[in-house]
C-alpha positions as CSV (number, residue, x, y, z in Angstrom):
1,L,-174.7,-219.0,-5.6
2,Q,-172.7,-218.0,-8.7
3,S,-169.3,-219.3,-7.5
4,T,-170.9,-222.4,-6.1
5,E,-172.6,-223.0,-9.4
6,A,-169.4,-222.6,-11.4
7,A,-167.5,-225.0,-9.1
8,M,-170.2,-227.6,-9.0
9,R,-170.7,-227.5,-12.8
10,A,-167.0,-228.1,-13.3
11,T,-166.8,-230.9,-10.7
12,F,-170.1,-232.8,-10.7
13,G,-172.3,-231.4,-13.5
14,L,-175.6,-229.6,-13.3
15,A,-177.5,-232.6,-12.0
16,W,-175.8,-232.2,-8.6
17,L,-176.4,-228.5,-8.6
18,V,-180.1,-229.1,-9.1
19,A,-180.0,-231.6,-6.2
20,L,-178.6,-228.9,-3.9
21,L,-180.7,-226.0,-5.1
22,S,-184.0,-228.0,-5.2
23,C,-184.0,-228.1,-1.4
24,H,-184.6,-224.4,-1.0
25,T,-187.9,-222.6,-1.5
26,G,-187.8,-219.9,-4.2
27,C,-184.4,-221.1,-5.5
28,P,-183.3,-220.9,-9.2
29,F,-184.4,-224.6,-9.6
30,Q,-188.0,-223.5,-9.3
31,A,-187.6,-220.5,-11.5
32,A,-185.9,-222.6,-14.2
33,L,-188.7,-225.1,-14.2
34,R,-191.3,-222.3,-14.5
35,R,-189.7,-221.3,-17.8
36,G,-190.3,-224.7,-19.1
37,A,-192.9,-225.9,-21.7
38,R,-196.0,-227.9,-20.7
39,M,-196.2,-231.4,-22.2
40,R,-198.7,-234.1,-21.4
41,G,-199.3,-232.6,-18.0
42,C,-195.6,-232.1,-17.2
43,V,-193.3,-229.1,-17.2
44,F,-189.7,-229.4,-18.4
45,S,-186.8,-227.0,-18.1
46,K,-185.5,-225.6,-21.5
47,A,-182.0,-225.2,-20.1
48,E,-179.6,-226.8,-22.6
49,D,-177.7,-228.8,-20.1
50,V,-180.7,-230.1,-18.1
51,Q,-181.5,-233.7,-19.2
52,T,-184.9,-234.3,-20.9
53,V,-187.0,-236.8,-19.0
54,P,-187.2,-240.0,-21.1
55,R,-190.8,-240.9,-22.1
56,E,-190.7,-244.2,-20.3
57,H,-189.6,-242.6,-17.1
58,L,-192.3,-240.0,-17.4
59,K,-194.9,-242.8,-17.6
60,K,-193.4,-244.5,-14.5
61,L,-193.3,-241.2,-12.6
62,R,-197.0,-240.5,-13.3
63,E,-197.9,-244.1,-12.3
64,I,-196.1,-243.9,-9.0
65,L,-197.5,-240.4,-8.2
66,V,-201.0,-241.7,-9.0
67,E,-200.5,-244.9,-6.9
68,S,-199.2,-242.8,-4.0
69,E,-202.4,-240.6,-4.3
70,V,-200.3,-237.5,-5.0
71,L,-202.1,-237.3,-8.4
72,S,-205.7,-238.1,-9.2
73,P,-206.0,-240.3,-12.2
74,S,-209.2,-238.4,-13.3
75,T,-207.8,-234.9,-12.9
76,R,-205.2,-233.2,-15.2
77,S,-202.4,-231.8,-13.1
78,N,-199.2,-230.0,-14.1
79,I,-196.0,-231.5,-12.9
80,R,-192.5,-230.0,-12.9
81,V,-189.8,-232.6,-13.2
82,A,-186.0,-232.4,-12.8
83,K,-183.4,-235.2,-12.4
84,L,-181.9,-235.0,-9.0
85,S,-179.0,-237.4,-9.2
86,A,-176.5,-238.8,-11.6
87,G,-176.7,-242.0,-9.7
88,F,-175.2,-245.2,-11.2
89,C,-177.9,-247.6,-10.1
90,N,-181.2,-245.7,-9.9
91,D,-182.9,-242.6,-11.5
92,V,-184.0,-240.1,-8.9
93,Y,-186.4,-237.2,-9.8
94,A,-187.7,-234.1,-8.1
95,C,-191.4,-233.7,-8.9
96,E,-193.4,-230.6,-8.1
97,V,-197.2,-231.2,-8.4
98,E,-199.6,-228.4,-8.9
99,Q,-202.2,-228.3,-6.1
100,D,-204.7,-225.8,-7.6
101,A,-205.6,-224.2,-10.9
102,S,-204.0,-220.8,-9.9
103,G,-200.5,-222.3,-10.4
104,N,-199.4,-220.7,-7.1
105,K,-199.4,-223.8,-4.9
106,W,-197.1,-226.7,-5.6
107,R,-196.2,-229.8,-3.5
108,R,-192.7,-231.3,-3.8
109,F,-191.8,-235.0,-3.9
110,V,-188.9,-237.2,-4.7
111,V,-189.5,-240.3,-6.9
112,K,-186.8,-243.0,-7.2
113,L,-187.1,-245.5,-10.1
114,F,-185.2,-248.7,-9.4
115,S,-182.9,-250.0,-12.1
116,R,-181.8,-253.5,-13.1
117,L,-178.3,-252.7,-11.7
118,A,-179.7,-252.0,-8.3
119,E,-181.2,-255.5,-8.2
120,L,-177.8,-257.0,-8.9
121,R,-176.6,-255.9,-5.5
122,V,-179.7,-255.9,-3.3
123,D,-183.5,-256.2,-3.4
124,P,-184.7,-252.5,-3.6
125,A,-188.2,-253.4,-2.6
126,K,-186.9,-254.8,0.7
127,S,-184.8,-251.7,1.4
128,A,-187.9,-249.5,0.7
129,V,-189.4,-251.1,3.8
130,V,-186.7,-249.4,5.8
131,D,-187.5,-246.1,4.0
132,D,-191.0,-246.4,5.4
133,M,-189.9,-247.3,8.9
134,A,-187.4,-244.5,9.0
135,G,-190.1,-242.0,7.9
136,R,-192.3,-243.2,10.7
137,L,-189.5,-242.7,13.2
138,Q,-189.1,-239.1,11.8
139,I,-185.5,-239.6,10.9
140,A,-186.2,-239.6,7.2
141,A,-188.7,-238.3,4.7
142,S,-192.3,-239.4,4.9
143,L,-192.8,-242.3,2.4
144,H,-196.0,-242.1,0.4
145,Y,-195.7,-245.2,-1.8
146,R,-193.4,-248.1,-2.7
147,N,-193.4,-251.1,-5.0
148,R,-190.9,-253.3,-6.7
149,F,-190.3,-250.6,-9.4
150,G,-189.8,-247.5,-7.2
151,L,-190.9,-245.3,-4.4
152,C,-192.2,-241.8,-3.7
153,H,-191.5,-239.6,-0.6
154,E,-191.7,-236.0,0.4
155,M,-188.9,-233.6,-0.6
156,L,-186.8,-232.8,2.5
157,P,-185.8,-229.2,3.3
158,G,-182.1,-228.5,3.7
159,T,-178.9,-229.5,2.1
160,T,-176.9,-232.7,1.9
161,L,-173.7,-232.8,4.0
162,T,-170.1,-233.1,3.0
163,E,-167.0,-234.5,4.6
164,E,-166.1,-230.9,5.6
165,D,-169.5,-230.5,7.4
166,I,-168.8,-233.7,9.4
167,H,-165.3,-232.8,10.4
168,G,-165.9,-229.1,10.7
169,T,-163.1,-228.1,8.3
170,N,-165.1,-225.7,6.3
171,G,-165.0,-222.8,8.8
172,R,-168.4,-223.8,10.2
173,P,-169.2,-225.8,13.3
174,S,-169.6,-229.5,12.7
175,V,-173.2,-230.8,12.8
176,V,-172.2,-234.5,13.2
177,L,-173.1,-234.7,16.9
178,E,-176.7,-234.1,15.9
179,I,-176.6,-237.3,13.8
180,A,-175.8,-239.6,16.8
181,R,-179.3,-239.9,18.2
182,P,-181.2,-240.6,14.9
183,I,-178.7,-243.3,13.9
184,A,-178.9,-244.9,17.3
185,L,-182.6,-244.9,16.9
186,L,-182.4,-246.6,13.5
187,H,-179.9,-249.2,14.9
188,A,-182.2,-249.9,17.9
189,S,-185.2,-250.6,15.7
190,P,-186.3,-254.1,15.0
191,I,-185.1,-255.7,11.7
192,P,-188.2,-255.8,9.5
193,E,-189.8,-259.2,8.8
194,D,-189.0,-258.8,5.1
195,F,-185.3,-259.6,6.0
196,L,-186.1,-262.5,8.3
197,Q,-186.9,-266.1,7.9
198,A,-188.0,-268.2,10.9
199,G,-186.8,-265.4,13.1
200,C,-183.3,-265.4,11.7
201,V,-181.6,-263.0,9.3
202,D,-182.5,-264.2,5.8
203,D,-179.7,-264.3,3.2
204,G,-177.1,-263.1,5.8
205,N,-175.6,-259.7,6.4
206,I,-176.7,-257.3,3.7
207,L,-173.2,-255.8,3.4
208,L,-171.5,-259.1,2.8
209,R,-174.2,-260.3,0.6
210,A,-173.9,-257.2,-1.6
211,M,-170.2,-257.6,-1.9
212,D,-170.7,-261.3,-3.0
213,K,-173.2,-260.3,-5.6
214,M,-170.9,-257.6,-7.0
215,L,-168.0,-260.1,-7.2
216,E,-170.2,-262.6,-9.0
217,H,-171.3,-260.0,-11.5
218,V,-167.8,-258.8,-12.2
219,A,-166.7,-262.4,-12.7
220,R,-169.4,-263.0,-15.3
221,K,-168.4,-259.8,-17.1
222,E,-164.8,-260.9,-17.1
223,E,-165.8,-264.2,-18.6
224,E,-167.5,-262.2,-21.4
225,G,-164.2,-260.3,-22.0
226,Q,-164.7,-257.2,-19.9
227,E,-161.4,-256.7,-17.9
228,V,-161.2,-255.3,-14.4
229,P,-159.4,-251.9,-14.1
230,K,-155.7,-252.0,-14.5
231,G,-154.0,-252.4,-11.2
232,L,-156.7,-254.6,-9.8
233,D,-157.1,-258.4,-9.8
234,L,-160.4,-260.3,-9.3
235,E,-158.7,-263.1,-7.3
236,R,-157.2,-260.5,-4.8
237,L,-160.6,-258.8,-4.4
238,D,-162.2,-262.2,-3.8
239,A,-159.6,-263.1,-1.2
240,A,-160.1,-259.7,0.6
241,V,-163.8,-260.3,0.8
242,R,-163.3,-263.9,2.1
243,H,-160.8,-262.7,4.7
244,T,-163.3,-260.0,5.8
245,K,-166.1,-262.5,6.1
246,C,-163.8,-264.9,8.1
247,V,-162.8,-262.2,10.6
248,L,-166.3,-260.9,11.1
249,G,-167.7,-264.5,11.3
250,D,-165.3,-265.3,14.1
251,L,-166.3,-262.3,16.1
252,A,-170.1,-263.0,15.7
253,L,-171.0,-259.4,16.1
254,P,-174.7,-258.7,16.4
255,H,-176.8,-257.3,13.6
256,V,-178.6,-254.0,13.7
257,L,-180.9,-252.4,11.3
258,G,-178.2,-250.5,9.3
259,H,-178.4,-247.7,6.8
260,G,-175.7,-249.4,4.7
261,D,-174.4,-246.2,2.9
262,L,-174.2,-243.6,5.6
263,K,-171.8,-241.2,3.8
264,P,-172.3,-237.5,4.5
265,S,-174.1,-236.9,1.2
266,N,-176.9,-239.3,2.4
267,V,-177.7,-236.9,5.3
268,V,-179.9,-233.9,4.7
269,W,-179.6,-231.2,7.3
270,S,-181.6,-228.1,8.0
271,P,-181.6,-225.6,10.9
272,S,-185.3,-226.3,11.6
273,S,-185.5,-230.1,11.3
274,G,-181.9,-231.2,11.9
275,P,-180.5,-234.3,10.2
276,K,-182.6,-236.6,8.1
277,F,-181.4,-239.7,6.2
278,I,-181.9,-240.5,2.6
279,D,-181.1,-243.3,0.2
280,F,-181.8,-246.5,2.1
281,E,-181.0,-248.7,-0.9
282,L,-178.4,-250.7,1.0
283,S,-180.2,-250.8,4.3
284,G,-181.0,-254.0,6.2
285,P,-179.3,-256.3,8.7
286,N,-175.8,-255.0,9.1
287,Y,-173.0,-254.1,11.6
288,R,-173.2,-250.8,13.4
289,G,-169.5,-250.2,13.0
290,F,-169.8,-250.0,9.2
291,D,-172.4,-247.3,9.4
292,L,-170.6,-245.3,12.0
293,Y,-167.2,-245.3,10.4
294,K,-168.5,-244.6,6.9
295,L,-170.0,-241.4,8.2
296,F,-166.6,-240.2,9.4
297,R,-164.4,-241.7,6.6
298,T,-162.5,-239.0,4.7
299,N,-160.1,-238.9,1.8
300,A,-158.1,-236.1,3.5
301,K,-156.2,-238.0,6.2
302,E,-155.2,-234.8,8.0
303,S,-158.9,-233.6,8.4
304,F,-160.1,-236.6,10.5
305,R,-161.4,-235.1,13.8
306,H,-160.7,-237.6,16.5
307,D,-162.2,-235.4,19.2
308,L,-165.5,-235.2,17.3
309,F,-165.3,-238.9,16.6
310,Q,-165.1,-239.7,20.3
311,Q,-167.8,-237.2,21.2
312,F,-170.1,-238.7,18.6
313,L,-169.5,-242.2,19.8
314,Q,-170.2,-241.2,23.4
315,I,-173.6,-239.7,22.4
316,Y,-174.4,-242.6,20.2
317,L,-173.7,-245.1,23.0
318,Q,-175.6,-243.1,25.6
319,E,-178.6,-243.0,23.3
320,S,-178.3,-246.7,22.4
321,E,-178.1,-247.8,26.1
322,A,-181.0,-245.5,27.0
323,L,-183.1,-247.2,24.3
324,R,-182.3,-250.6,25.5
325,K,-182.3,-249.5,29.2
326,A,-178.8,-250.8,29.9
327,S,-177.0,-250.2,33.2
328,P,-174.9,-247.0,33.4
329,S,-172.1,-249.0,35.1
330,T,-171.4,-250.7,31.7
331,F,-170.7,-247.4,29.9
332,D,-166.9,-247.2,30.1
333,A,-166.4,-250.8,29.0
334,G,-169.0,-250.3,26.3
335,M,-167.3,-247.1,25.0
336,E,-163.9,-248.8,24.7
337,Q,-165.4,-251.8,22.9
338,L,-167.4,-249.5,20.6
339,T,-164.4,-247.4,19.6
340,T,-162.4,-250.6,18.8
341,E,-165.3,-252.1,16.9
342,V,-165.9,-249.0,14.7
343,M,-162.2,-248.4,13.9
344,M,-162.1,-252.1,12.8
345,F,-164.5,-251.2,10.0
346,E,-162.4,-248.5,8.4
347,P,-160.7,-250.9,5.8
348,I,-164.0,-252.6,5.1
349,T,-165.6,-249.3,4.1
350,W,-162.7,-248.9,1.5
351,L,-163.1,-252.5,0.3
352,E,-166.8,-252.1,-0.3
353,A,-166.2,-248.9,-2.2
354,A,-163.5,-250.5,-4.3
355,L,-165.8,-253.3,-5.2
356,F,-168.6,-250.9,-6.1
357,F,-166.4,-249.0,-8.6
358,V,-165.1,-252.3,-10.1
359,F,-168.8,-253.3,-10.4
360,A,-169.6,-249.9,-12.0
361,H,-166.6,-250.3,-14.4
362,A,-167.9,-253.8,-15.5
363,E,-171.1,-252.1,-16.7
364,D,-169.6,-248.9,-18.0
365,P,-165.8,-249.0,-18.7
366,N,-165.3,-245.4,-17.8
367,P,-161.8,-244.3,-16.8
368,R,-163.3,-242.4,-13.9
369,W,-164.7,-245.6,-12.3
370,A,-161.3,-247.3,-12.9
371,K,-159.5,-244.5,-11.1
372,L,-161.9,-244.5,-8.2
373,A,-161.7,-248.3,-7.9
374,V,-157.9,-248.3,-7.7
375,H,-157.8,-245.4,-5.2
376,R,-160.3,-247.3,-2.9
377,W,-158.3,-250.5,-3.2
378,E,-155.1,-248.8,-2.3
379,R,-156.7,-247.2,0.7
380,Y,-158.0,-250.6,1.8
381,W,-154.5,-252.0,1.7
382,E,-153.2,-249.1,3.7
383,K,-155.7,-249.7,6.4
384,V,-156.3,-253.5,6.4
385,H,-154.0,-253.9,9.4
386,R,-156.7,-252.2,11.5
387,L,-159.1,-254.9,10.7
388,E,-156.8,-257.6,12.1
389,E,-155.5,-255.5,15.1
390,N,-158.9,-254.4,16.3
391,A,-160.5,-257.8,15.7
392,G,-157.8,-259.2,17.9
393,K,-158.6,-256.8,20.7
394,L,-162.3,-257.6,20.4
395,A,-161.7,-261.4,20.4
396,Q,-159.4,-261.2,23.5
397,H,-159.6,-264.7,24.7
398,R,-159.9,-266.2,21.3
399,E,-157.1,-267.3,18.9
400,P,-155.3,-264.5,17.1
401,V,-156.8,-263.3,13.8
402,T,-155.0,-264.7,10.8
403,A,-153.6,-261.9,8.7
404,L,-154.4,-261.5,5.0
405,A,-151.5,-262.2,2.7
406,S,-149.3,-259.1,2.5
407,G,-148.2,-257.4,-0.6
408,G,-150.5,-254.3,-1.0
409,P,-152.2,-253.4,-4.3
410,V,-151.4,-255.5,-7.3
């Protein structure tokens, strides 16, 4: 692990290293925490570059662990705590809870504390309903507790995936085909009543609604004097979102229960349990094509595996049609339509990412957010023609899709 540690420290910081190592029994994560000092029933690592848990977070962690019945309010228990992610919107912690006085038996959980920023995009308490449903379907961790402030679930064994794992460009066989069945199962699940009103999708598609909310927040910040990153323009971003909504609205694609952020790092894989999904914050009524393309999206253009992409879609469609008991005779037409539909969402995945980093920059004017926002915006303009071309194919007998004004990045 030494070379991995050095690389990850340089690229992502120790928080991501902890996230990776914490998934393995007997790993250095555990050993580091055992060297910590006990404090009000908790154990903290003394490593200089491991963040100290803020007192207010410690209080919330204990409250959620008690409410989830992981901890007894009347019994003193030792807890090992380490921050799992350097996430922008939420704080995620790994918690090991002592199960007996010997100190030899510990149980591992993940606790996510929702932040104000998360609520600017979505309703985290609603998305936690999907965490619960996915756990019951055995395609995610078992959820122990949720409320409007956070949630608690079991720590999953395994490691989070990368683009290289999806496309098989790291010298190992790709595991992406194993993901087709669980995502088909999620998409075939009924949309929870929390997202419905009078039997219809409340508040619209969660992807489009989140993009609207981010635009509104960035506009408010701009009025307060916070500029968008250089090379971007709020009016152009707004026009791109309106164009996307217009195209998708004309097609009237059906909603599924979507994950909403199905990038490789939100899939945990282990040889024993296969793939499991994490981070359902953006889950809710969505388009299947957005989930499916985001899983395959890659920054390295030459590494996209079209053969794996087609195999994955075939398995996904087979599982989907089996779940809804569709006729096998419709498979070929369904496969052609599915491929066209998923490819149409490539530019939309880049647009949503560009908006997110502009949103991040509005709260924290960090050059890193600005650079990522500009990169995603440029990729959107490189690929926006696929939105129009593939929408036209899907529409077939409808009027041609009106193209967005050309010109590329501002």
